[in-house]
N, C-alpha and C positions, 0 to 999 in steps of 0.2 A: 504494500500500500504506500502511496505517496505521502510523505510526512507533512508536506505543505498543505495537502488536502485535509489530512487528519487535523492539523493545527487549526485550519480555518473552520472546519466543521465543529470542533470542540468549542471554539469561540462563538460561533453562531448559535450553538446549543446552550450557551450561558455557563459553560464550565469555567470555574475560576482559574486564574493564571497559574497558581501553584500546582493544582491538580493537572492542568494541561501540560505543564513542564514534565511532571512525573510520568504521565501517560506517554508523552512523546519519547522520553528517555527509555521507557520500557519497550516501546516499539522499536527504537533504534538498536537496542541490545538484544532484540529477538524475544523478549519476555511478553509475548502476545497474550498469554493467559492472565498475567498480572494486569496488563493494560485493559483487557476485557473486564476483569473484576472491578477495576476502578471506574470504567465507563458505566457498568451496570449500577454501581453505587451512586454515581452522579445521576443516572436515569431515575433511580428511586427518589432522589432528592427533588428532581423536576416533577415527578408524579405527585409528591407530597405538596409541592407549591401549587400545582394545578388543582388539587383537591381543596386546598385552603382558599384559592381564588374562587372556586365554585361555591364554597360556603359563604364567602363574602357577597357574591352575586345573589345567592338565595336570601340572605339577610336584607339586602337592598330591595329585592323583589317584594319581600314581606312588608317592608316599610312603605313601599309604593302602593301596594294593595290596601294597606290600612289607611293610608292618607286618602286614597281614592274613595274608600268607603265613607270616611269621615266627611269628605266633600259632598258625596251623594246624599248623605243624611241631612246635612245642613242646607243643601241646595234644593 
């Protein structure tokens, strides 16, 4: 795999610089299993962030619905 491509994709995926450097060094040294493990760990972090964002959207939707109901009752 092309290291520049890996570096760019890690950056685009939001991988922090320290982890990107470690992953790239692992790839350079042929430790693809270690690199894969770190990428999977970072993927889990991204999924956790996605779920947290979803919960925030759900809370905002709830507030919007409650506000709309209140406006309808008063209107």
